[in-house]
N, C-alpha and C positions, 0 to 999 in steps of 0.2 A: 378239394387240394385231389389238384390228379394224377400226382407221382408222387412217387421218394424223392424226401425235402437230403439231396446228397452234401449240400455245402451253404453254407446262409455270409449275408456281407450285412455292414455298415455305412453304407454308402450315402444316406440320405437321412435326414429327421434322428429324434435320441436314442440314444447307444441302449438304452435298457429297457426292460418292460415298462416297469411304473414311469417311465416318463414317456409311453407311448402315444399320441396322437387324444386331445381331448373331445376328438369329431365318432362316432361308433356308439353304438353297435348300428348294423342295418336294423332298420325300421321297416323297409318295404321294397317289395320289389314289384312292379305292375306290368304284365304280361297283356298284348294285345290279342286278342283270339277272333277266331269268328263266329263263331256261334257258343255265348255264354254260358246258356244251358248245358251243350253236350262239354262243354270243359270243366264247369263246373261239379258234374258229375264223374268225368276223370280223375280229377284233384281230391274228390270226395271216396270214390270206391278205391283207388288207385297208390292214394298217400294217406288215406285216413282226416282227413282235414276236413275240417268245419265251416262252413258259409255262414259268417255272421251278418255282418254290415252290406246289405243291398242299396240300393240308391244310380245317382249320375255323377257324373265324374265334373269335376269342377273345371270347367269351359278357362279361367284363367292358368290352372295348370296344363292343360292340352296345349294350350297358346303358347306356353314357356318351354312345352316341346318339337315346338313348329308344328302340330300338327292340329290346328283349330276344329278338324273335324269331328275330332272324339270330344269334342265342350260337350258334356249334356247325355255322352252316350252311357250305355248301363254298366255297373260297375258292381260286383261280387267282393268280398274279402273274405279270404280263405285263413284259420288261423289252425295253429295244431289246437286238441281239445284237451290237455291236458299240461298244458306247457304253456303261460303266459307272458314269457320274453318277449322282447322286439323281435322281431323276422318273419314278417305276416306278407303274403301273396295277395295281389290287386289284380284279378280279371278285368278287363275293359272289352267291350266287347266292337268292332266295325269287321262288317259285311266288305266292305273294299280293299281289307289289307289282305296286300300279295302273297301267297303261303313264302316260307319260310324254311327250308328243310335243315336241319339241325350243320352247325359249324358251316355255314356258307357262306358267309357276310360277313367284315365287321363289324363288333358291335356287342351285348350281352348275350351271351350264349349259353349258360349253366346258372342255374341255383341250387347249390348248396344247401341240404336238407339234416340236421343233426339225426340220427334215430339210434334205437337201443342196439339192433339189429340189423345190418345191413343184409344177411340171406332174407329174414323173412321179411323185408321191405320189397326187395326185388320180389318175392313168391309171390307177396300180395300187389303190386303191380302189374305181374304176370297176369294172374287169375283174371284183373282185371280189362285185361288187353293189351295192356301199354307194354310196347316196343323196349327189347333190353339190348342193351347198344354194347355194356364189357360187364359181365359177370361178377359181381365183389372176388374183391383183391385186395390183396395186404399192401399199403402202403405207408408213406412216414418214414420217418428215422424210425428205426426199433421195431418195425412192424406198429408203431402206433393208432394206423388207423387200418380201415377195412372199409371200402367203398366200393359202388357199382353205379352205373351210368344206364339215366332207363331216358327214353323221348317220350317230354311230352305233346301235351293237343297241340301245338302253336311251332313245334318244332324246337321248344327250347330244352336242354337237356337239366335232366336231375339227378344231380350226384345223390344218392344216397347214401351217409355216411356214419360210421359207427366210430365216434371216438373215443380208444383206451387209453389212449393218455398221448400230451401234447408236443409233438417231433420238438424239439430244440427249436430256439426264438419263439415258442409262438404259446399264444394265450389260447384256448380255445375251451368250447363249454360241453359239459357231461351230460349225458340225457339222463332227462326225470323221467318220460313216456315215449313209450315204441317212437312217436314222432314230435320232434323238435323245431324250434325256428330254421329261419334260413340264416346262416351265418358266416357264409362265403359265398359271393358271386364271382361268377369269372364274364371274364371278357378278351373277345379275339380279337385279336391286332391286326393287322398291317405293318405298323411301325409301334413296336411293344414303349421302346424308349420315350414316344411324345406324347403315348396314352398315359404312361405311367407320370410324363412330367406335369400333365394335364393336373392330373389326381391328387399326385403329393402336392404340388405347388399349394391347390387349396384345404389339403387337410392335415398337413404335416405328417402323414400316417409312416409307420417305422417299417422301411424295407427290411424284409428280410432273408429273401430269394432273390437272386438269381443267377441262373443256371441253364445249359442245355441238356435233357435229356429225349427217350422217347418219352409219349404221349397216346398213353393205348386208345382213349377215347380220340383221337387223331388221325392214327392212323387205320382206325377198325371202319370210321367212316368215311374218308377219304382214299379205305384202298391201299394204303401203302404198307409199305417192311415194316415191320414190325418193331425192326429198329433203327429207324430213321428219327431223329432228332427234330425235337423245337426248342423255340426260347421260352422260358417261364419265370417270370416275378410275382412276388408275391408282399404287399403292404397291410403290415397288421393294425387293426384298428382297435380302437378301445371298444369295452363289453364283451369281448371274444368274438370279435368278427374279423372278417378278413379280405380284401380285392386280389384276385389273380387275374393276371395280365398273359395270357399264350399269344405268342407270334408263330405265324404260321401260312402261308400261301395261301390265299383266297380268294374265292371271286366279288370282284368290289364292281359289275355293273360299270355302267354309264356314265362316266363322269358326269356327275352332278344330279344323278339319280336321288332325288327325295320324296319318292312311294313310300306310303306309310306300309308296312312290312310284321306281320303275324311276328309274336314274339317278346321278349324281354327290352320295353325302350325304355326301362327308369330304374335307380333306385335309387330309392330314398332311406339318409343316415342321421343320424342323434345328432346334433351341433349344437354344444352347451353354449359356444360363443356368438356375438351378437347374428340378430337374425339376418338371411342374405334374402335377395329377394331373386332373384335368378339359380336356374342350375346351370353345371358345366358339362361340357360335353366331351366325351372321354373317348370314343369315336364317330364315327357318323352313324348319329338315331340312336345313339347312347349317351344318357345322359346323369346325371348325378346331382339328388336334387337333395337340401339340407332342412332338419327340421327341429323343433323345440322338443328337448327330451320330456 
């Protein structure tokens, strides 16, 4: 969650916390990397994640993202070592994937990880050689969150977030160890309403926020004045997860550019309803998959 929650809305979906979407929590974030060995080492040393499942990516899954070249590619699953809740990270290797600097294009831009102490988490990442984009700061209504933003090995941002209490309207997890699960995913959008509508129609998620305010990490990366405002909206899911949509001017590349790029390509969410065969695309090259609980 990038910045303070100043107001919330109930313009779509259930009106109460107990009536939230049956979709959730976040099960997995899939990150395309150029060198899986190097990226795995960075996730382990900078975050304290542990590599578990090693194998090859399912060709059918790759095809559902319109990236058949990823079928059979090396894949590693990373988890929090002492927290078995859903919210893992899967790395998939493609040496042909184009570099993608942070916040350069629409799509999944940030992985928000639960940590026990944002300052300690940032210090660990720094010692491992990761670039800190924004140092820990207090965010959220009433100072309920403290978060740092760090650049991952494929241009994905890590939000290292300490939850001291959920902002009004949210249901967020509490830390049980130094590193916890992925609990929020952030999408950069050229058109927030279009991306959010695709997601809400598929999930019946409960919209919690829709407002304009400065977002420190965007302004820092793009060297904008600190008081530049952007539109941000967050949708609550079941299982103490959420999806955040950030709208700001981004480089979109040539029309029809479908090149595979490094960074987060897909987010899998648990769905207790009937099984769905195809993911949805909330932004160019940014997919949401639905998996059984």
